[in-house]
C-alpha positions as CSV (number, residue, x, y, z in Angstrom):
1,M,-170.3,195.9,25.1
2,A,-169.8,199.9,25.9
3,K,-166.7,201.2,28.1
4,R,-167.9,203.0,30.9
5,P,-166.7,206.0,31.8
6,P,-164.3,207.0,33.9
7,I,-165.2,205.8,38.1
8,R,-167.3,208.5,40.0
9,I,-165.1,210.2,42.6
10,L,-166.3,211.5,45.3
11,D,-164.1,213.8,47.6
12,A,-165.6,214.4,51.2
13,A,-163.3,215.8,54.3
14,G,-164.6,216.9,57.8
15,S,-166.6,215.3,60.5
16,P,-168.1,212.2,59.8
17,S,-171.3,213.8,59.8
18,E,-170.2,216.2,57.4
19,I,-168.5,213.6,55.0
20,G,-172.2,211.5,55.5
21,A,-174.2,214.5,54.4
22,I,-171.7,215.3,51.1
23,H,-172.0,211.6,50.4
24,G,-175.9,211.4,50.9
25,H,-176.6,215.1,49.1
26,A,-174.6,214.0,46.3
27,Y,-176.5,211.0,45.3
28,A,-179.7,211.8,47.1
29,D,-182.0,210.5,44.3
30,E,-179.8,207.5,43.3
31,I,-179.6,206.7,46.8
32,R,-183.5,206.6,47.3
33,T,-184.3,204.3,44.0
34,Y,-181.1,201.5,45.1
35,T,-183.1,201.6,48.7
36,D,-186.4,200.7,47.1
37,A,-184.7,198.0,45.1
38,R,-183.1,196.4,47.9
39,V,-186.1,197.0,50.5
40,G,-188.0,195.6,47.6
41,L,-186.0,192.2,47.0
42,V,-186.0,191.4,50.7
43,M,-189.8,191.7,50.9
44,S,-190.1,189.2,47.8
45,G,-188.6,186.6,49.9
46,L,-186.2,185.4,47.2
47,W,-183.4,186.6,49.4
48,S,-185.0,185.9,53.0
49,G,-186.8,182.3,53.1
50,G,-190.4,184.0,52.6
51,P,-192.1,187.1,52.3
52,L,-192.1,190.1,54.0
53,S,-194.0,193.2,54.8
54,R,-192.2,196.5,54.0
55,S,-192.6,197.4,57.9
56,D,-191.1,193.7,59.2
57,V,-188.0,194.3,56.8
58,L,-187.4,197.7,58.2
59,D,-188.1,196.8,61.9
60,I,-185.5,194.3,61.4
61,A,-183.0,196.9,60.3
62,E,-183.9,198.9,63.1
63,S,-183.1,196.3,65.8
64,M,-180.1,196.2,64.2
65,L,-178.9,200.0,64.7
66,P,-177.7,200.1,68.8
67,A,-174.8,197.7,67.0
68,H,-173.6,199.7,64.5
69,E,-173.6,202.5,67.3
70,A,-171.7,200.6,69.2
71,F,-169.0,199.0,67.1
72,D,-167.9,202.7,66.0
73,I,-170.0,206.3,66.9
74,S,-168.3,208.0,64.4
75,I,-169.2,205.3,61.6
76,H,-172.8,205.1,62.7
77,E,-173.1,209.0,62.5
78,E,-172.0,209.0,59.4
79,M,-174.3,206.6,57.9
80,L,-177.0,208.6,60.1
81,A,-176.0,211.8,58.1
82,M,-175.8,210.0,55.3
83,A,-179.4,209.0,55.3
84,K,-181.1,212.3,56.5
85,A,-178.9,214.2,53.6
86,A,-180.7,211.7,50.8
87,G,-184.1,211.3,52.4
88,I,-184.2,208.0,53.8
89,T,-184.6,206.2,57.2
90,P,-181.7,205.4,59.5
91,A,-183.0,201.2,59.1
92,E,-183.6,202.3,55.2
93,A,-179.7,203.0,55.4
94,V,-178.6,199.6,57.0
95,V,-180.5,197.7,54.4
96,V,-179.0,199.6,51.4
97,G,-175.3,200.0,53.0
98,G,-174.8,196.5,53.7
99,F,-177.2,194.2,52.3
100,T,-175.8,190.6,51.7
101,D,-174.9,190.9,55.6
102,F,-178.7,192.5,56.3
103,V,-180.1,189.4,54.6
104,D,-178.5,186.8,56.5
105,T,-179.7,188.3,59.8
106,V,-183.5,188.4,57.8
107,R,-183.0,184.7,57.5
108,A,-182.3,183.5,60.9
109,V,-184.8,186.0,61.9
110,V,-187.5,184.8,60.0
111,G,-186.0,180.8,59.9
112,G,-186.8,178.4,56.9
113,P,-185.1,176.7,54.4
114,M,-182.2,178.9,52.8
115,P,-184.3,179.9,49.0
116,E,-182.1,178.5,46.1
117,S,-182.5,181.9,44.6
118,V,-180.4,183.6,46.9
119,I,-177.8,185.5,44.6
120,E,-175.2,187.6,46.7
121,D,-171.7,189.5,45.5
122,D,-169.4,187.1,44.0
123,C,-166.0,188.5,44.2
124,T,-162.3,186.7,43.4
125,A,-159.7,188.4,45.8
126,M,-155.7,187.9,46.2
127,I,-153.0,189.2,48.0
128,V,-149.4,188.7,46.5
129,P,-146.5,188.8,49.5
130,D,-143.5,190.8,49.3
131,S,-141.5,187.9,48.3
132,R,-143.7,187.2,44.9
133,A,-144.0,191.2,44.2
134,A,-140.1,192.0,44.3
135,G,-140.7,193.7,47.1
136,A,-143.8,195.5,46.8
137,G,-146.8,193.3,47.9
138,I,-150.3,194.1,45.8
139,F,-153.9,193.1,46.8
140,G,-156.1,192.8,44.0
141,Q,-160.1,192.0,43.2
142,T,-163.2,191.9,41.4
143,W,-166.4,193.4,42.9
144,D,-169.3,191.0,41.4
145,M,-172.9,191.6,41.8
146,H,-176.1,191.4,40.8
147,D,-175.7,193.4,37.0
148,D,-178.0,196.3,38.9
149,A,-175.7,197.6,41.1
150,T,-172.8,198.4,38.3
151,D,-174.6,201.5,37.7
152,H,-174.1,202.6,41.9
153,V,-170.4,202.3,42.0
154,I,-168.7,205.0,43.1
155,L,-165.0,205.9,45.2
156,L,-165.0,207.6,47.9
157,R,-162.3,209.7,48.8
158,V,-162.6,210.9,52.4
159,H,-160.6,212.8,54.7
160,P,-161.9,212.2,58.1
161,D,-161.0,214.7,60.9
162,D,-160.8,211.4,63.3
163,A,-158.7,209.0,60.6
164,P,-156.7,208.5,58.3
165,P,-157.2,209.8,54.8
166,A,-158.9,206.9,52.4
167,L,-159.9,205.5,49.2
168,V,-163.1,203.4,49.5
169,F,-164.4,201.7,46.5
170,T,-168.1,201.5,47.2
171,T,-171.6,202.0,45.9
172,T,-174.5,204.9,46.6
173,G,-175.3,205.0,49.8
174,C,-172.7,202.2,51.6
175,V,-169.6,203.9,53.8
176,G,-167.4,201.5,52.2
177,Q,-166.6,197.9,50.9
178,I,-163.0,198.0,49.6
179,G,-160.5,200.8,50.7
180,M,-156.7,201.7,51.7
181,N,-155.9,204.5,53.8
182,A,-152.9,206.4,54.0
183,E,-151.4,204.5,56.2
184,G,-151.2,201.5,54.1
185,V,-153.6,199.5,55.8
186,C,-156.2,198.0,52.7
187,V,-159.1,195.7,53.6
188,G,-160.5,193.6,50.8
189,I,-163.8,191.1,51.2
190,N,-165.4,188.3,49.2
191,N,-169.5,187.7,50.4
192,L,-170.2,184.3,52.2
193,V,-173.5,182.7,53.0
194,G,-174.0,182.3,56.9
195,I,-176.1,180.4,59.1
196,D,-175.5,181.8,61.9
197,G,-177.0,185.9,61.0
198,T,-177.4,188.1,64.1
199,R,-179.0,191.4,64.6
200,G,-175.2,193.0,64.4
201,V,-173.5,195.1,62.6
202,N,-172.9,195.1,58.6
203,W,-169.5,194.5,57.1
204,T,-169.0,197.6,55.2
205,S,-169.1,199.6,58.5
206,V,-166.7,197.2,59.6
207,V,-164.8,197.7,56.8
208,R,-164.7,201.7,57.3
209,G,-163.6,200.5,61.4
210,M,-160.5,198.7,59.9
211,L,-159.4,201.3,57.4
212,K,-159.1,204.2,60.5
213,C,-156.1,201.6,61.6
214,S,-152.5,202.0,61.0
215,S,-151.3,198.1,60.9
216,A,-153.0,194.9,59.3
217,A,-152.8,193.5,63.1
218,E,-154.7,196.4,64.6
219,A,-157.4,196.0,61.6
220,R,-157.2,192.1,62.3
221,D,-158.2,193.0,65.7
222,V,-161.1,195.1,65.2
223,L,-162.4,192.8,62.8
224,L,-161.9,189.6,65.8
225,G,-163.9,192.1,68.0
226,A,-166.8,193.4,66.0
227,D,-170.4,192.1,66.6
228,L,-171.3,191.0,63.1
229,A,-174.3,190.8,61.5
230,G,-173.6,188.7,58.8
231,A,-171.0,186.7,56.9
232,H,-167.9,187.5,55.0
233,N,-164.3,187.2,54.0
234,F,-162.1,189.7,54.9
235,L,-158.5,190.0,53.1
236,I,-156.2,192.4,55.2
237,F,-152.8,193.7,54.0
238,D,-150.4,196.6,55.2
239,K,-147.3,198.5,54.0
240,S,-145.1,196.2,56.2
241,G,-146.0,193.0,54.2
242,D,-148.6,191.7,57.3
243,G,-151.7,190.3,55.7
244,Y,-154.3,188.1,56.7
245,N,-157.2,186.2,55.6
246,V,-160.3,185.8,57.9
247,E,-163.7,183.6,57.2
248,A,-165.3,186.2,59.2
249,M,-168.9,184.5,60.2
250,P,-170.6,185.6,63.2
251,S,-169.9,183.0,65.5
252,A,-166.6,181.6,64.1
253,R,-163.6,183.6,62.2
254,P,-160.6,181.5,61.5
255,L,-157.5,183.1,60.0
256,T,-154.9,182.5,57.7
257,Q,-151.4,184.7,57.8
258,L,-150.1,185.6,54.7
259,A,-146.7,184.1,54.3
260,N,-144.2,183.7,50.8
261,E,-147.2,182.6,48.6
262,P,-150.3,184.4,47.6
263,I,-153.3,184.1,49.4
264,I,-156.6,183.6,46.9
265,H,-160.2,183.6,48.2
266,T,-163.7,183.5,46.2
267,N,-166.9,183.2,47.8
268,H,-166.9,180.0,49.9
269,T,-164.8,179.2,53.1
270,V,-162.1,176.8,53.2
271,M,-161.7,176.4,56.7
272,D,-163.3,174.0,58.7
273,E,-164.6,176.3,61.8
274,A,-166.5,178.4,58.8
275,T,-167.2,175.7,56.5
276,A,-169.8,174.5,59.5
277,K,-171.4,177.9,59.9
278,Q,-171.8,178.0,56.0
279,A,-175.0,177.6,54.2
280,D,-175.1,175.5,51.2
281,K,-174.9,177.1,47.6
282,A,-176.9,176.7,44.5
283,P,-174.7,173.9,42.6
284,G,-173.8,177.1,39.8
285,L,-172.7,179.6,42.3
286,M,-170.4,176.6,43.9
287,D,-169.3,175.9,40.3
288,S,-168.2,179.5,39.4
289,S,-166.9,179.9,43.3
290,S,-164.4,177.1,42.6
291,A,-163.6,178.0,38.9
292,R,-162.5,181.4,39.8
293,Y,-160.5,180.2,42.8
294,D,-158.9,177.6,40.5
295,T,-157.8,180.1,37.8
296,A,-156.6,182.8,39.6
297,T,-154.4,180.0,41.8
298,D,-152.9,178.8,38.7
299,L,-152.7,182.1,37.0
300,L,-150.5,183.3,40.1
301,A,-148.8,179.9,40.6
302,E,-144.9,181.0,39.7
303,G,-143.0,183.9,38.7
304,T,-143.0,187.4,39.7
305,V,-146.2,189.2,40.4
306,D,-146.2,192.8,39.2
307,V,-149.5,195.4,38.9
308,D,-149.8,194.4,35.2
309,R,-150.1,190.6,36.2
310,V,-153.1,191.0,38.7
311,F,-154.7,193.6,36.2
312,A,-154.5,190.8,33.6
313,V,-156.0,188.1,35.9
314,T,-159.3,190.3,37.2
315,R,-159.8,190.5,33.1
316,E,-159.7,186.6,32.9
317,P,-162.7,186.2,30.8
318,G,-162.9,182.5,31.2
319,A,-164.0,182.6,35.0
320,I,-162.7,185.6,37.1
321,C,-164.2,188.5,34.9
322,Q,-168.0,188.0,34.8
323,A,-170.6,188.9,32.4
324,P,-174.5,188.6,33.2
325,V,-175.8,185.5,32.3
326,A,-179.5,184.3,33.5
327,P,-180.6,183.6,35.7
328,Y,-178.1,184.9,38.6
329,N,-177.1,188.1,36.0
330,I,-173.9,187.9,38.2
331,E,-171.3,190.8,36.4
332,S,-167.8,192.1,37.9
333,S,-169.4,195.1,38.7
334,G,-165.7,197.0,39.5
335,A,-162.5,196.2,40.7
336,A,-159.3,197.6,42.9
337,V,-155.8,196.8,42.9
338,M,-153.8,197.9,45.5
339,R,-150.0,198.6,46.7
340,P,-150.0,199.7,50.3
341,S,-146.3,199.9,50.4
342,T,-145.7,203.2,47.9
343,G,-149.6,204.1,48.5
344,D,-150.5,203.3,44.7
345,F,-154.6,202.9,44.6
346,W,-156.2,201.6,41.1
347,A,-159.8,201.6,40.1
348,C,-162.0,200.3,37.8
349,W,-165.9,200.7,36.8
350,G,-167.6,197.9,35.2
351,Q,-166.3,194.6,33.7
352,P,-161.9,195.1,33.4
353,L,-161.7,192.9,30.7
354,H,-163.6,196.0,29.0
355,N,-162.6,199.0,31.2
356,D,-160.0,201.3,32.0
357,Y,-158.3,201.4,35.5
358,E,-157.5,204.3,36.5
359,H,-154.4,205.8,39.0
360,V,-156.2,207.5,42.1
361,S,-154.8,209.9,44.2
362,F,-155.4,210.4,47.5
363,E,-155.1,214.1,47.2
364,P,-158.6,216.1,46.6
365,S,-159.9,216.7,43.4
366,S,-156.7,215.3,42.0
367,P,-157.3,213.7,38.7
368,A,-157.3,210.2,37.8
369,T,-154.8,208.5,35.5
370,V,-155.8,205.8,32.9
371,V,-154.5,202.6,33.1
372,S,-156.4,201.0,29.5
373,P,-156.0,197.1,29.0
374,G,-152.8,196.1,28.2
375,G,-151.7,199.3,28.9
376,S,-148.5,199.5,32.0
377,A,-149.5,200.8,35.3
């Protein structure tokens, strides 16, 4: 397999509208292409329980805009400015910027049985507490998606006027998916498939809202108070060593607080309150989620965990670092590893097994430092 080039880093500073415009102008053609693909997937019915016209898809997305504005007006303004600069509508920005939550909403609106063809991001995530990481706790995860998403992976290095600087692993047209801010708060995710979707705010805007916070507890409360559109698991960790795992469904949000052992999560619920709101998963996807959970648990079971060991977990070839295989064609499109107490952030574009991690600074226009497979952090 050919190695990916260095991850694309986009520096953006200023007001929310200025940051959004920089994003939209930089990747305008790519955002339009990715948007058309995502809208087409929903129209096909493969994700939504039945075929829909383009106008019906965008009507549902349009109906979710008030929830985005109510959640955080600054992030909403950034999304609108990105859309305008890229030449897409605000409704299209809801689809491309939060696809997996959007389809939870569509299924709730359309009704009918859950399609067996549902294929959504399947990530393996972990928080290693300070007590197991020699005093410097670590967050790490793969970001796994249908392999057509890999080309769209980018890293936003944002310096907003109204929030701490942040490093945000995401895709073109999306305000944020995984990240860490300069206050030492990091947020990661796993997708879940819910039966209780609403016309709420997409998870991607919620991630950015949480990255405005100065502590894990504050970020947790932002999540618990959000009017969520769909189901995601959120992992939250900060420089003090405080951490949480929240299986966040629109109508249920059970959580676990980090203690003395790693928290590991994949793409199925483990808490009863959330399981009651989880849709059935295809057997192959459920087997993958269980295998990745068990493998990561075994790899982190004993001893001190350093950054190299977390890199190695994301590169594990048997279950965790996924290569695209029909019929699902899911691959590990990238990965991120963060150490909030020291402000260290490493990002990888493409399958970690075959690609470099790059150490990225919060400073604008700073070059990344490459960490090759088998290298030391």
